[in-house]
C-alpha positions in Angstrom: -21.6 19.2 -6.8 -25.2 19.6 -7.9 -28.0 18.5 -10.1 -28.5 19.7 -13.7 -31.3 19.3 -16.1 -32.9 20.9 -19.1 -34.5 21.0 -22.5 -33.3 21.8 -26.0 -36.0 22.1 -28.7 -39.6 20.9 -28.8 -42.5 22.1 -26.7 -42.0 22.5 -22.9 -43.0 24.7 -20.1 -41.4 26.5 -17.2 -43.4 24.3 -14.9 -41.6 21.2 -16.3 -38.2 22.8 -15.3 -39.6 23.3 -11.8 -40.6 19.7 -11.6 -37.1 18.6 -12.7 -35.5 20.8 -10.0 -37.8 19.3 -7.4 -36.8 15.8 -8.5 -33.1 16.7 -8.0 -33.3 18.8 -4.9 -31.4 16.1 -2.8 -28.4 16.7 -5.0 -28.4 20.4 -4.4 -30.1 21.4 -1.2 -28.4 24.9 -1.0 -29.9 26.8 -3.9 -31.6 26.4 -7.3 -32.2 28.4 -10.5 -33.4 28.3 -14.1 -32.7 29.9 -17.4 -34.8 30.2 -20.5 -33.4 31.7 -23.7 -35.3 34.4 -25.7 -36.6 31.9 -28.3 -37.8 29.5 -25.6 -35.6 26.9 -27.4 -33.4 25.9 -24.5 -34.3 25.8 -20.8 -31.7 25.0 -18.1 -32.3 24.1 -14.4 -29.8 23.6 -11.5 -29.9 22.6 -7.9 -26.8 23.6 -6.0 -24.6 22.0 -3.3 -22.1 24.7 -2.4 -18.5 23.5 -2.3 -16.3 26.1 -4.0 -17.1 29.8 -3.6 -20.1 29.7 -1.3 -21.3 33.1 -2.3 -24.5 33.7 -4.3 -22.3 35.0 -7.2 -21.3 31.4 -8.0 -24.9 30.0 -8.3 -26.0 28.3 -11.5 -27.2 28.8 -14.2 -24.2 31.1 -14.7 -23.5 33.5 -17.5 -20.1 34.5 -18.9 -19.2 38.2 -18.8 -20.3 38.8 -22.4 -23.7 37.2 -21.9 -23.0 34.8 -24.8 -22.8 31.6 -22.7 -24.9 30.1 -20.0 -23.9 26.9 -18.0 -25.3 24.4 -15.6 -22.5 22.3 -14.0 -22.3 19.3 -11.8 -18.9 18.3 -10.5 -15.5 19.7 -9.6 -12.7 21.1 -11.7 -9.7 20.5 -9.5 -7.2 22.4 -11.5 -9.4 25.5 -11.8 -6.8 27.7 -10.0 -4.1 26.7 -12.5 -6.5 27.2 -15.5 -7.2 30.7 -14.3 -3.6 31.7 -15.0 -3.9 30.3 -18.5 -7.2 32.2 -19.0 -5.9 35.5 -17.6 -7.5 37.5 -20.4 -10.9 36.6 -19.1 -12.4 39.0 -16.5 -13.4 36.6 -13.7 -16.3 37.7 -11.4 -16.2 34.8 -9.0 -13.7 32.4 -7.4 -15.7 29.4 -8.6 -14.6 26.6 -10.9 -17.8 26.9 -12.8 -16.8 30.2 -14.3 -13.4 28.7 -15.3 -15.3 26.3 -17.6 -17.1 29.2 -19.3 -13.7 30.9 -19.9 -12.2 27.7 -21.1 -15.1 27.2 -23.6 -14.7 30.8 -24.9 -11.0 30.2 -25.5 -10.8 26.5 -26.6 -14.4 25.7 -27.7 -15.3 22.0 -27.8 -11.6 21.2 -26.9 -12.1 22.7 -23.5 -12.7 19.3 -21.9 -9.1 18.3 -22.7 -7.8 21.0 -20.3 -10.0 20.0 -17.3 -8.8 17.8 -14.5 -11.8 16.7 -12.5 -15.2 15.1 -12.5 -17.9 16.9 -14.4 -21.2 16.8 -16.3 -22.2 20.2 -17.7 -24.3 21.9 -20.4 -23.3 25.2 -22.0 -25.8 27.1 -24.1 -24.1 29.2 -26.8 -26.4 32.0 -27.7 -24.3 33.0 -30.7 -24.1 29.6 -32.3 -27.5 28.6 -31.0 -26.0 25.3 -29.8 -26.1 23.3 -26.5 -22.7 21.8 -25.7 -22.8 19.0 -23.1 -19.9 17.0 -21.7 -19.2 14.2 -19.3 -15.8 13.6 -17.6 -13.3 11.1 -18.9 -14.1 8.2 -16.5 -17.8 8.9 -16.1 -17.6 9.8 -12.4 -20.5 12.2 -12.7 -23.8 11.1 -14.4 -25.5 12.6 -17.5 -28.7 11.0 -18.8 -30.7 12.1 -21.8 -33.9 11.4 -23.9 -34.1 12.4 -27.5 -37.3 12.3 -29.5 -39.0 14.4 -32.2 -36.0 16.8 -32.3 -36.3 17.4 -28.6 -33.4 16.7 -26.1 -34.2 16.3 -22.4 -31.2 15.8 -20.1 -30.6 15.5 -16.3 -28.2 14.2 -13.6 -30.8 11.5 -12.7 -33.4 9.7 -14.7 -36.2 10.7 -12.3 -35.9 14.3 -13.4 -36.5 13.2 -17.1 -39.5 11.2 -16.0 -40.8 14.2 -14.0 -40.6 16.2 -17.3 -43.3 13.9 -18.8 -41.3 11.0 -20.3 -43.0 7.7 -19.7 -41.3 5.2 -17.5 -41.1 2.0 -19.5 -38.8 -0.9 -18.8 -35.9 -1.6 -21.3 -36.5 -5.3 -21.6 -33.2 -5.9 -23.4 -31.3 -4.4 -20.5 -33.3 -6.4 -17.9 -32.8 -9.6 -19.8 -29.0 -9.0 -19.9 -28.9 -8.2 -16.2 -31.0 -11.2 -15.1 -29.2 -13.6 -17.5 -25.6 -12.4 -17.2 -25.4 -9.9 -14.3 -24.3 -6.9 -16.3 -25.9 -3.5 -15.6 -23.9 -0.4 -16.6 -21.9 -1.9 -19.4 -23.3 0.2 -22.2 -25.1 3.6 -22.8 -28.5 1.9 -22.3 -30.3 2.3 -19.0 -33.1 0.1 -17.5 -35.6 2.7 -18.9 -36.6 2.4 -22.6 -35.3 5.2 -24.7 -33.4 6.9 -21.9 -29.6 6.8 -22.3 -26.4 7.5 -20.4 -23.9 9.8 -22.1 -20.8 7.6 -22.3 -17.7 8.7 -20.3 -15.3 10.9 -22.1 -18.0 12.0 -24.6 -19.5 15.4 -25.7 -23.0 15.8 -26.9 -24.0 18.8 -29.1 -27.6 19.8 -29.7 -28.2 22.2 -32.6 -31.0 22.8 -35.1 -33.0 19.9 -33.6 -30.3 17.4 -34.0 -27.8 15.8 -31.6 -24.3 14.6 -32.3 -22.0 12.6 -29.9 -18.2 12.8 -30.0 -15.8 10.7 -28.0 -13.0 13.1 -26.8 -11.1 10.6 -24.6 -10.6 6.9 -24.4 -7.8 5.2 -22.5 -7.2 3.0 -25.5 -6.4 6.1 -27.7 -4.5 8.4 -25.4 -1.2 9.9 -26.4 0.4 9.3 -23.0 4.1 8.8 -23.3 5.9 6.7 -20.7 9.2 8.3 -20.0 10.1 6.0 -17.2 13.3 4.1 -18.0 13.1 1.7 -15.1 11.1 0.7 -12.1 12.6 3.3 -9.8 11.6 6.1 -12.1 8.1 4.6 -12.5 7.7 4.6 -8.7 8.8 8.2 -8.5 6.3 9.2 -11.1 3.5 7.2 -9.4 4.2 9.0 -6.1 4.2 12.4 -7.7 0.9 11.7 -9.5 -0.8 10.4 -6.4 0.5 13.3 -4.3 -0.6 15.9 -6.8 -4.0 14.3 -7.3 -4.8 14.1 -3.6 -3.6 17.7 -3.1 -6.0 18.9 -5.9 -8.8 16.9 -4.5 -8.5 18.6 -1.1 -9.5 22.0 -2.5 -12.8 22.8 -0.8 -14.5 25.7 1.0 -16.3 23.2 3.2 -15.2 20.4 5.6 -13.8 17.1 4.1 -13.7 13.5 5.3 -12.5 10.1 4.1 -14.5 6.9 3.6 -12.2 4.3 5.3 -12.5 0.5 5.1 -9.9 -2.0 6.0 -8.5 -2.0 2.5 -5.2 -0.9 1.1 -6.5 1.9 -1.1 -8.5 3.9 1.4 -5.8 3.3 4.1 -3.2 4.8 1.8 -5.4 7.7 0.9 -6.1 8.5 4.6 -2.4 8.2 5.6 -1.2 10.5 2.9 -3.8 13.1 3.8 -3.0 12.6 7.5 0.7 13.0 7.0 1.0 15.8 4.6 -2.2 17.9 4.8 -2.8 18.6 8.4 -4.4 22.1 8.3 -7.5 20.9 10.0 -9.0 18.0 12.0 -10.9 15.7 9.8 -13.1 12.7 10.1 -12.9 9.2 8.7 -16.2 7.2 8.4 -16.3 3.4 8.4 -19.4 1.3 7.6 -19.7 -1.6 9.9 -22.0 -4.3 11.4 -22.5 -5.5 15.0 -21.2 -9.0 14.3 -17.4 -8.9 14.9 -16.7 -11.1 11.8 -18.0 -8.3 9.6 -16.5 -5.4 11.6 -13.8 -3.5 9.6 -13.5 -0.8 12.2 -11.2 -2.9 14.3 -8.6 -2.5 11.5 -9.1 1.2 11.1 -7.9 1.8 14.6 -4.6 0.2 13.8 -3.8 2.6 10.9 -2.3 5.2 13.3 -4.0 8.4 12.1 -3.1 11.6 14.0 -5.3 14.2 12.5 -8.5 12.3 12.0 -11.3 11.5 14.3 -12.6 8.0 13.3 -16.3 7.4 13.3 -17.9 4.0 13.1 -21.5 3.6 11.7 -23.3 0.3 12.2 -26.1 -0.9 10.0 -28.7 -3.2 11.5 -30.9 -5.8 9.7 -34.2 -4.3 10.7 -33.3 -1.1 8.8 -32.7 -3.0 5.5 -36.3 -3.1 4.1 -36.7 0.7 4.5 -33.3 1.5 3.2 -33.9 -0.8 0.2 -37.1 0.9 -0.8 -35.5 4.4 -0.4 -32.3 3.5 -2.3 -34.2 2.0 -5.2 -35.7 5.4 -5.8 -32.3 7.1 -5.8 -30.4 4.4 -7.7 -32.9 4.0 -10.6 -31.1 0.7 -11.5 -30.1 -2.6 -9.7 -27.4 -2.1 -7.0 -25.2 -4.3 -4.9 -27.4 -5.5 -2.1 -26.5 -5.2 1.6 -23.1 -3.6 0.9 -24.7 -0.8 -1.1 -27.4 -0.3 1.5 -24.8 0.0 4.3 -22.9 2.4 2.1 -26.0 4.6 1.7 -26.6 4.4 5.4 -23.0 5.6 6.0 -23.5 8.7 3.9 -26.5 9.6 6.0 -24.2 9.6 9.0 -21.5 11.7 7.1 -24.1 14.4 6.4 -25.1 14.5 10.0 -21.5 15.5 10.8 -21.8 18.4 8.4 -19.2 16.9 6.0 -20.5 17.8 2.5 -17.3 16.3 0.9 -16.0 12.8 1.3 -12.9 11.2 -0.3 -12.6 7.6 -1.3 -10.0 5.2 -2.7 -12.1 3.9 -5.6 -10.5 2.9 -8.9 -7.2 1.3 -7.9 -8.2 -2.2 -8.5 -9.4 -1.5 -12.0 -6.2 0.3 -13.1 -3.5 -1.6 -11.1 -5.0 -5.2 -11.4 -6.2 -5.6 -7.9 -9.1 -8.0 -8.6 -8.4 -11.7 -8.3 -9.6 -12.5 -11.8 -6.9 -10.2 -13.3 -4.2 -12.7 -12.4 -5.7 -15.3 -14.7 -5.3 -12.9 -17.7 -1.8 -12.0 -16.7 -0.9 -15.7 -16.5 -2.5 -16.2 -19.9 -0.1 -13.6 -21.3 2.9 -15.4 -19.7 1.8 -18.7 -21.3 1.1 -17.1 -24.6 4.5 -15.4 -24.7 6.8 -17.9 -22.9 4.9 -21.2 -22.3 3.5 -23.1 -19.3 6.9 -24.0 -17.9 7.7 -20.3 -17.4 4.4 -19.7 -15.6 5.1 -22.7 -13.4 8.5 -21.3 -12.5 7.0 -17.9 -11.6 4.0 -18.9 -9.6 4.8 -22.4 -8.4 3.2 -25.8 -9.4 1.1 -25.8 -6.3 -0.7 -22.7 -7.5 -1.6 -24.2 -10.9 -4.5 -26.4 -9.9 -6.8 -27.9 -12.6 -9.4 -25.1 -12.3 -6.8 -22.3 -12.7 -5.3 -24.1 -15.7 -8.7 -24.5 -17.3 -9.4 -20.8 -16.7 -6.1 -19.7 -18.2 -6.8 -21.8 -21.3 -10.2 -20.3 -21.6 -8.7 -16.9 -21.7 -6.2 -17.9 -24.4 -9.0 -19.5 -26.4 -11.1 -16.3 -25.9 -14.0 -18.1 -24.2 -15.8 -15.1 -22.7 -18.4 -17.0 -20.5 -16.2 -19.4 -18.6 -14.6 -16.8 -16.4 -17.1 -14.7 -14.5 -17.4 -10.9 -14.5 -19.9 -9.1 -12.3 -21.0 -12.3 -10.5 -22.2 -14.0 -13.7 -21.3 -17.4 -12.3 -23.8 -16.6 -9.5 -26.8 -16.3 -11.8 -29.6 -18.8 -11.4 -31.1 -19.0 -14.9 -33.7 -21.6 -13.7 -35.3 -18.7 -11.7 -36.5 -17.1 -15.0 -39.3 -18.1 -17.3 -38.3 -19.8 -20.5 -39.8 -17.0 -22.5 -37.7 -14.5 -20.7 -34.5 -16.5 -20.9 -35.0 -16.8 -24.7 -35.8 -13.1 -25.1 -32.3 -11.8 -25.0 -31.1 -10.4 -28.4 -27.4 -9.9 -27.9 -25.0 -11.5 -25.5 -22.7 -8.7 -24.2 -19.3 -8.6 -25.8 -16.6 -6.0 -25.4 -13.8 -4.7 -27.6 -10.2 -5.6 -26.9 -8.1 -2.7 -28.1 -4.8 -3.8 -26.5 -2.3 -6.5 -27.6 -2.3 -8.4 -24.2 -5.0 -10.2 -22.2 -4.3 -8.3 -18.9 -4.7 -4.8 -20.3 -7.8 -5.8 -22.2 -9.5 -7.1 -19.0 -8.5 -4.0 -17.1 -10.0 -1.9 -20.0 -13.2 -3.9 -19.7 -13.3 -3.5 -16.0 -12.7 0.3 -16.3 -14.9 1.1 -19.2 -17.7 -1.5 -19.2 -18.2 -3.8 -16.3 -16.9 -2.9 -12.8 -16.1 0.7 -12.6 -19.2 2.2 -14.3 -21.5 0.2 -12.0 -19.6 1.3 -8.9 -19.4 4.9 -9.9 -23.1 5.0 -10.6 -24.0 3.4 -7.3 -21.6 5.6 -5.3 -22.7 8.8 -6.9 -26.4 8.1 -6.3 -25.9 6.9 -2.8 -23.8 9.9 -1.7 -25.8 12.6 -3.6 -29.0 11.2 -2.1 -27.8 12.7 1.1 -26.3 15.9 -0.4 -22.8 14.6 0.0 -20.1 15.0 -2.7 -17.9 12.0 -3.2 -14.3 12.5 -4.6 -12.1 9.8 -6.0 -8.4 10.9 -6.2 -7.1 7.6 -7.7 -9.3 8.2 -10.8 -7.4 11.3 -11.8 -7.1 10.7 -15.6 -3.4 11.3 -15.5 -2.9 8.5 -13.0 -5.2 6.2 -15.1 -3.1 6.9 -18.2 0.1 6.2 -16.3 -1.2 2.9 -15.0 -2.2 1.7 -18.5 1.3 2.6 -19.8 3.4 0.5 -17.3 4.6 -3.1 -17.6 2.2 -5.8 -16.5 4.8 -7.3 -14.1 4.7 -4.0 -12.1 1.0 -4.6 -11.5 1.1 -8.3 -10.8 4.1 -9.8 -9.1 4.7 -12.7 -6.8 1.0 -13.7 -7.3 -0.2 -10.3 -5.9 -2.0 -7.6 -7.7 -1.4 -3.8 -7.2 2.3 -4.5 -6.8 3.5 -1.0 -7.4 0.9 0.5 -5.1 1.7 -2.0 -2.4 5.4 -1.0 -2.8 4.4 2.7 -2.4 2.1 2.0 0.5 4.8 0.3 2.4 6.2 3.7 3.3 2.9 4.9 4.5 0.8 2.2 6.2 1.4 -0.8 8.5 2.6 -4.1 6.8 -0.6 -5.8 7.8 -2.4 -3.4 5.5 -0.2 -3.3 2.4 0.6 -7.0 2.3 -3.0 -8.3 2.4 -4.7 -9.7 -0.7 -7.7 -8.0 -2.2 -10.7 -8.9 -0.1 -14.4 -9.2 -1.1 -16.7 -6.8 0.5 -17.3 -8.1 4.0 -21.0 -8.0 4.8 -23.6 -10.3 6.4 -25.8 -10.4 3.3 -26.1 -14.2 2.9 -26.7 -14.7 6.6 -29.3 -12.0 6.9 -31.2 -13.1 3.7 -31.4 -16.6 5.2 -32.4 -15.6 8.7 -33.1 -12.0 9.9 -34.6 -10.8 6.6 -36.3 -14.1 5.6 -39.9 -12.8 6.3 -39.2 -9.7 4.1 -37.8 -11.9 1.3 -40.7 -14.2 1.4 -43.2 -11.4 1.4 -41.6 -10.1 -1.8 -41.2 -13.4 -3.6 -44.8 -14.5 -2.7 -46.4 -11.2 -3.6 -48.9 -11.1 -6.4 -47.0 -8.4 -8.2 -43.8 -10.5 -8.3 -45.7 -13.6 -9.4 -47.4 -11.7 -12.3 -44.4 -10.0 -13.8 -43.9 -12.7 -16.4 -40.2 -12.7 -15.6 -39.8 -15.3 -12.9 -40.4 -19.1 -12.7 -42.2 -19.0 -9.4 -42.1 -22.7 -8.6 -38.3 -22.8 -9.2 -37.7 -19.6 -7.1 -39.7 -20.9 -4.2 -37.7 -24.1 -4.1 -34.4 -22.4 -4.7 -35.0 -19.9 -1.8 -36.0 -22.8 0.6 -32.9 -24.7 -0.4 -30.8 -21.5 0.0 -32.1 -21.2 3.6 -31.3 -24.7 4.6 -27.8 -25.2 3.1 -24.3 -23.8 3.6 -23.4 -21.5 0.8 -21.9 -18.0 0.5 -23.5 -16.9 -2.7 -26.7 -14.8 -2.3 -26.3 -12.7 -5.4 -29.2 -14.3 -7.3 -31.6 -13.9 -4.3 -30.7 -10.2 -4.2 -31.3 -10.0 -8.0 -34.9 -11.1 -7.6 -35.5 -8.7 -4.7 -33.9 -5.8 -6.5 -35.8 -6.4 -9.7 -39.2 -6.4 -7.9 -38.4 -3.3 -5.9 -37.5 -1.4 -9.2 -40.7 -2.4 -10.9 -42.8 -1.5 -7.9 -41.1 1.9 -7.6 -41.0 3.0 -11.2 -43.6 1.0 -13.1 -46.4 0.1 -10.6 -46.3 3.6 -9.1 
């Protein structure tokens, strides 16, 4: 796991490469290096976090044995050992997964990405073809940002490296308008910086002769996955095999590993499988927590019954939030999720203190197995569309079908995209924005629906546009800020393809999502874990923003900078925050939106 950056074309200097390395040193604290081709057309820079093959032979930029190719790579190729057998005609000089990518490119060219199982963002300079081949993994677990202007490409793992190379930091007002009006952040290839883009997941970028071309090599809507499961029992067997294999591959490491453990089903299942089957060393679990017992998930962790883990609790306190917020804004480069994200960032600082450079997490299950509460509405809409309201009532019970749920189901059937919230859009306070800013939005976000049913389309939206991209970006930036690699075994693309091939009733059954996974988990974890419904993230955000952090909030909202942005209706915001403090309500998303926006502008525009 590392930081990568570079140039292709245009005028640039070696000093700019050094500045980009310095901007990414937190991602790779163990080593760094640069490469410049003979024509001074391409320059590559790399900061290394050593995970596989800790020797200096595995450092980047790395050349193939012929000297034709040079690579900078961020990520892990989990099947690199198996690929070595397929690439036996290559004379490997290291035991690293980086060299496997070079060998794969020599053999398969641009098709090499289809053979890789893992998370990756890399750039390969081909000195024969005079081309730069860049690629990002199928789910977008690892980041790749780029700026292209006047036939020059500048790319990096983080936007700050592109800025350090001399690109001006200018706000992308369209993106800010969409975020503040509708709550979306990572739903497209645009970032919050004008003219700086995120390479879409499952996409290659080729720079050659001053031009760039993008090619989508993987999309869950167009995969050729063939479901060979004849019944539920066979599907369960396939699911277990896929999960076991993915976890086994994700445990390949030459440094210590740990598990991020909450009270949720997904991380509990992950920890139990590792604990039961892979016991070659004592490992740690790390749990983010708060001093108030009502927000303490660690009490559940102790009941999981782990034998080969030492469980560590890390408590985040309100007085640390202002400092953490300023620091994390610099690393995130975009809005993030408030107190939960700050506590998560704080947790990774603790993980690094324990010398655990690799941490595993149960991310992705909700997006592919319909774990979020809103997914049920889309499943119910499919039942009504196919079999009628009476069939739905027989399956879920009349008591479940209250007026609000019926209205929401009808809205899905009528394809009303704004009635049912995604990404907290029902928690937006439009009256906090100036009229000019509210009317400045050009395009209301809309997403393609490539599947024939409502449920699979909303899972596709969650996976590709709304929920997962935002979470992956936040988690990557928070973990790598501390030099910690985060692995997500449930986002193995083979498991994702399987999940999108199975029947909807194997995902949602008896009014519960993640049905198949719950069934599998019943063999591994206590009933109190696998039977529970999906819970929202448990944090004291609303309480703290009302009380302990009120002075900090007021200082931001009353600052001259905030008042002069031209974004916010100051009178409305002042009244709304006072009302928020003096009433009982659980929603604090819009308060955090205002804070987060101001922190970003202070960090990247004012500075």
